[in-house]
C-alpha positions in Angstrom: -21.0 -13.3 4.3 -18.5 -14.1 7.0 -16.7 -16.7 4.8 -16.6 -14.1 2.0 -15.1 -11.5 4.3 -12.6 -13.9 5.7 -11.4 -15.0 2.3 -10.9 -11.4 1.1 -9.2 -10.5 4.4 -6.7 -13.3 3.8 -5.8 -11.8 0.5 -5.0 -8.4 2.1 -3.1 -10.1 4.9 -1.0 -12.1 2.4 -0.3 -9.0 0.2 1.0 -7.2 3.3 3.3 -10.1 4.2 4.7 -10.3 0.7 5.6 -6.6 0.5 7.1 -6.4 4.0 9.2 -9.5 3.3 10.8 -7.8 0.4 11.1 -4.4 2.2 13.1 -6.0 5.1 15.7 -7.3 2.6 16.4 -3.9 1.0 19.4 -3.1 3.2 20.7 -6.7 2.6 20.5 -6.2 -1.2 22.2 -2.8 -1.0 25.1 -4.3 0.9 25.3 -7.5 -1.2 25.3 -5.7 -4.5 27.5 -2.8 -3.2 25.0 -0.1 -4.2 24.9 3.6 -3.2 21.5 5.3 -2.6 21.0 6.5 -6.2 21.9 3.1 -7.7 19.5 1.5 -5.3 16.9 4.1 -6.3 17.5 3.3 -10.0 17.0 -0.4 -9.4 13.8 0.3 -7.4 12.4 1.8 -10.7 11.6 -1.8 -11.6 8.6 -1.6 -9.2 6.9 1.5 -10.7 7.5 0.4 -14.3 5.9 -3.0 -13.6 3.1 -1.3 -11.7 2.4 1.3 -14.4 2.2 -1.4 -17.0 -0.1 -3.7 -14.9 -2.5 -1.2 -13.4 -4.3 -0.1 -16.5 -4.2 -3.7 -17.8 -5.6 -5.0 -14.5 -8.5 -2.5 -14.7 -9.3 -3.6 -18.2 -9.1 -7.3 -17.3 -11.5 -6.9 -14.4 -14.0 -5.3 -16.7 -13.8 -8.5 -18.9 -13.2 -11.2 -16.3 -14.3 -11.8 -12.7 -12.0 -10.2 -10.1 -11.8 -13.5 -8.2 -9.9 -15.0 -11.2 -7.6 -12.0 -11.3 -6.9 -12.5 -7.6 -5.9 -16.1 -8.2 -3.6 -15.2 -11.2 -1.9 -12.6 -9.0 -1.2 -15.0 -6.2 0.1 -17.6 -8.5 2.4 -15.0 -10.0 3.7 -14.3 -6.4 4.5 -17.9 -5.9 7.0 -17.9 -8.8 8.2 -14.3 -8.6 9.2 -14.2 -4.9 12.0 -16.8 -5.2 13.2 -15.1 -8.4 13.4 -11.8 -6.5 15.2 -13.4 -3.6 17.8 -15.1 -5.9 18.7 -11.9 -7.8 22.5 -12.3 -8.3 23.1 -8.8 -9.7 21.5 -5.4 -10.2 19.8 -6.4 -13.5 18.3 -9.5 -12.0 17.0 -7.5 -9.0 15.5 -4.9 -11.4 13.7 -7.7 -13.3 12.5 -9.3 -10.1 11.1 -6.0 -8.9 9.4 -5.4 -12.2 7.5 -8.7 -11.9 6.9 -8.2 -8.2 5.3 -4.8 -9.0 3.1 -6.3 -11.6 1.8 -9.1 -9.3 1.2 -6.8 -6.4 -0.7 -4.2 -8.2 -2.9 -6.7 -10.2 -3.8 -8.2 -6.8 -4.4 -4.7 -5.4 -7.0 -3.8 -8.0 -8.7 -7.2 -7.9 -9.0 -7.5 -4.1 -10.3 -4.0 -3.7 -12.9 -4.7 -6.3 -13.9 -7.7 -4.2 -14.3 -5.4 -1.2 -16.6 -3.0 -3.2 -18.8 -6.0 -4.1 -19.0 -7.1 -0.5 -19.9 -3.6 0.6 -22.7 -3.6 -1.9 -24.0 -6.9 -0.6 -23.7 -5.9 3.1 -24.8 -2.3 2.6 -21.9 -1.2 4.8 -18.6 0.6 4.4 -15.9 -1.8 5.5 -13.0 -0.9 3.3 -10.7 0.3 6.1 -10.9 -3.0 8.0 -9.5 -4.9 5.0 -6.6 -2.4 4.7 -6.0 -3.0 8.4 -5.4 -6.6 7.6 -2.9 -5.6 4.9 -1.1 -3.5 7.5 -1.2 -6.4 10.0 0.5 -8.5 7.3 3.0 -5.7 6.8 3.8 -5.5 10.5 4.1 -9.3 10.9 6.2 -9.5 7.7 8.5 -6.8 9.0 8.7 -8.4 12.4 9.4 -11.8 10.9 11.9 -10.4 8.5 13.8 -8.8 11.4 13.9 -12.2 13.2 15.0 -14.0 10.0 17.8 -11.5 9.4 19.2 -12.2 12.9 19.5 -15.8 11.9 21.4 -14.9 8.7 18.8 -16.6 6.4 19.5 -15.8 2.8 17.2 -13.6 0.7 16.4 -16.5 -1.5 15.4 -18.9 1.3 13.4 -16.1 3.0 11.4 -15.2 -0.1 11.1 -18.9 -1.2 9.3 -19.6 2.2 7.0 -16.6 1.6 6.2 -17.9 -1.9 5.3 -21.2 -0.3 3.0 -19.4 2.1 1.1 -18.0 -0.9 0.6 -21.5 -2.3 -0.6 -22.8 1.1 -3.2 -20.0 1.4 -4.9 -20.6 -2.0 -7.4 -23.3 -0.9 -8.4 -21.1 2.1 -9.5 -18.0 0.1 -10.3 -19.2 -3.4 -13.7 -20.9 -2.9 -15.4 -17.9 -1.1 -14.4 -15.0 -3.4 -17.4 -13.2 -4.8 -18.7 -12.6 -8.4 -18.4 -9.0 -9.2 -21.4 -6.9 -8.3 -22.1 -5.1 -11.5 -21.4 -8.1 -13.7 -23.9 -10.1 -11.7 -26.7 -7.5 -12.2 -25.8 -7.0 -15.8 -23.9 -3.7 -15.6 -24.3 -0.4 -13.7 -27.5 1.2 -14.9 -26.2 4.6 -13.8 -22.9 4.3 -15.4 -22.0 6.8 -18.2 -19.4 6.4 -20.9 -16.2 7.4 -19.3 -12.5 7.1 -20.3 -10.0 5.5 -17.8 -8.9 8.9 -16.3 -12.2 10.8 -16.7 -12.8 10.9 -13.0 -14.2 14.4 -12.4 -12.8 17.0 -10.1 -13.8 15.3 -6.8 -12.2 11.9 -7.5 -9.2 13.5 -9.2 -8.5 15.6 -6.1 -8.8 12.5 -3.9 -6.5 10.7 -6.3 -3.8 13.3 -5.8 -4.2 13.2 -2.0 -3.8 9.4 -2.3 -0.7 10.0 -4.4 0.8 12.0 -1.6 -0.2 9.5 1.0 1.0 6.5 -1.0 4.4 8.2 -1.7 4.9 8.6 2.0 3.8 5.0 2.6 6.2 3.6 -0.1 9.1 5.7 1.2 8.6 4.5 4.7 8.4 0.9 3.6 11.6 1.2 1.4 13.8 3.6 3.4 12.9 3.8 7.1 14.7 0.6 7.9 17.8 1.8 6.1 17.5 5.2 7.8 17.4 3.5 11.3 20.3 1.3 10.4 22.6 4.0 9.0 21.7 6.6 11.7 23.6 4.4 14.2 21.1 5.5 16.9 19.4 2.2 17.4 20.9 0.0 20.1 18.0 -1.4 22.1 15.9 -2.7 19.1 16.4 -4.4 15.7 16.8 -1.8 12.9 13.5 -2.9 11.6 11.7 -1.4 14.6 10.8 1.8 12.8 9.1 0.0 10.0 7.4 -2.4 12.5 6.1 0.4 14.7 4.9 2.2 11.6 3.0 -0.9 10.4 1.6 -1.4 13.9 0.1 2.1 13.9 -1.3 1.5 10.4 -3.1 -1.6 11.8 -4.6 0.4 14.6 -5.6 3.4 12.5 -7.2 1.2 9.8 -9.0 -1.0 12.4 -10.7 2.2 13.7 -11.0 3.8 10.2 -14.6 2.7 9.4 -15.8 3.9 12.8 -14.0 7.2 12.3 -15.6 7.7 8.9 -19.0 7.5 10.6 -18.2 10.4 12.9 -16.3 12.9 10.7 -16.3 14.1 7.1 -13.9 12.9 4.5 -12.5 16.4 4.4 -11.7 16.6 8.1 -10.2 13.1 8.3 -7.9 13.7 5.3 -6.9 17.1 6.6 -5.8 15.6 10.0 -4.1 12.7 8.1 -1.7 15.1 6.4 -0.9 16.9 9.6 -0.1 13.7 11.4 2.2 12.5 8.6 4.2 15.8 8.7 4.3 15.8 12.5 5.4 12.2 12.8 8.1 12.4 10.2 9.4 15.7 11.7 9.7 14.0 15.1 11.6 11.0 13.7 14.0 13.1 11.6 14.7 15.8 14.1 15.6 13.6 17.1 18.5 11.4 18.1 16.6 9.5 20.7 15.6 6.0 19.5 12.4 6.0 21.6 11.2 9.3 20.2 12.1 8.2 16.7 9.8 5.2 17.1 7.0 7.4 18.4 7.4 9.6 15.3 7.0 6.5 13.1 3.8 5.5 15.1 2.3 9.0 14.5 3.2 9.0 10.8 1.6 5.5 10.4 -1.7 6.8 12.0 -1.7 9.7 9.5 -1.2 7.5 6.5 -3.5 4.7 7.7 -6.9 5.8 6.6 -6.1 7.8 3.4 -6.3 4.9 0.9 -9.3 3.0 2.5 -11.4 6.2 2.5 -10.5 7.1 -1.0 -10.9 3.6 -2.5 -14.3 3.3 -0.9 -15.3 6.7 -2.3 -14.2 5.6 -5.7 -16.2 2.4 -5.4 -19.4 4.4 -4.9 -18.9 6.5 -8.0 -22.1 6.9 -10.1 -20.3 7.9 -13.3 -17.8 5.1 -13.7 -17.8 1.4 -12.8 -16.2 0.5 -9.5 -13.4 -1.6 -10.9 -12.4 1.1 -13.4 -12.8 3.9 -10.8 -10.6 2.0 -8.4 -8.1 1.1 -11.1 -7.9 4.8 -12.2 -7.5 6.1 -8.6 -5.0 3.4 -7.8 -2.9 4.2 -10.9 -2.4 7.8 -9.8 -1.9 6.8 -6.1 0.6 4.0 -6.9 2.7 6.2 -9.0 3.5 7.9 -5.7 3.9 4.6 -3.8 6.4 3.3 -6.3 8.2 6.3 -7.8 8.5 8.1 -4.4 11.1 5.7 -3.0 13.1 6.0 -6.2 13.1 9.8 -5.9 14.1 9.6 -2.3 17.1 7.6 -3.4 18.3 10.3 -5.7 17.7 13.1 -3.2 19.6 11.1 -0.6 22.7 10.9 -2.7 22.7 14.7 -3.0 21.6 15.8 0.5 21.7 12.6 2.7 18.8 10.3 3.6 17.8 12.5 6.6 17.2 15.6 4.5 15.7 13.5 1.6 13.0 12.2 3.9 11.8 15.7 4.7 10.0 15.4 1.3 7.5 13.4 3.2 6.9 16.2 5.7 6.2 18.5 2.7 3.8 16.0 1.1 1.9 15.5 4.3 1.3 19.3 4.5 0.3 19.4 0.8 -2.2 16.6 1.3 -3.6 18.4 4.3 -4.0 21.7 2.4 -5.7 20.0 -0.6 -8.1 18.3 1.8 -8.9 21.5 3.6 -9.4 23.8 0.6 -10.4 21.5 -2.3 -12.8 19.0 -0.7 -16.4 19.6 0.4 -17.7 18.8 3.8 -19.8 15.9 2.6 -19.4 12.7 4.6 -19.9 9.1 3.5 -23.5 8.8 2.4 -25.8 8.3 5.4 -27.7 5.6 3.6 -24.6 3.4 3.8 -24.1 1.9 7.3 -20.7 2.0 8.8 -19.5 -1.3 10.3 
């Protein structure tokens, strides 16, 4: 089991590095291609379009083929797509690169979370949050490494070409120990009813919309917080990537503790607090001109966002009315619309009201997620029959 867990963990870590490496180059592309915020927002639409096409497809593929094969396909896609994204000589090329990048990332997202659900079934423990902590660790180290690379004036192509090579290097370390899917192995879920892709029921649909709010905030932080720190001209002691790095650090800490927290408190109470912390953290960052307090705000917001997705994915994986892979794909589709469309929307708002005011949308969404959790979810916790690791 330890080898299985290590292999799946490596996938999450790699996915985090890939995304952060792209995110740290956004200000560079904006400057290189002479884009304003709305033009950048339009180009970023390549990500959600690629995602929306790939997510339902990935869910269907995983019902037909083993998720371990889908993981391999997604990583191979990264190897070729990352250098293409880094090379992008114009706005159209960047859009196409982001389209392909979104496809690869979300296919991997569905497949590796299905791997976690299978491992949870084998171990009879809820361990989803610990894997997402590894994604956040990759995000943090990718942001930190990206900041260092930027200081050495390394081109986007060379930067992302190196990251593509890292994907290739990691394949032998994760491939052999990925798991056969749980319900395929036992011949299907005997409790599963005939359900359409989005027939989730009120409980999972509410959780999906809370995930939508959380993922929109996470995507906006990834795509815009570095640019906000750079354009605010308030950062003198640290690299402009410090906001994103501190945000990713708090995500690692929050997700590392997430499985233990889920043992102590109900899903309702955890998600209610998550939304409050998102709003509080972003309010602090946007209302101050002190760089240290801005960083503290990013840390608080990261803690708030950190456990939303692991809790909701794990809950989807335990659904009795729909197979885990389809449930995760359905919830992910709704959530990732927020993750990928949100940054685009922030770009348009920024052109009208400025980036500072545009980011207040995240404060509102944090409050909305908190209220939905408080008034629309029951007090039930994770099932006591499942041990929390």
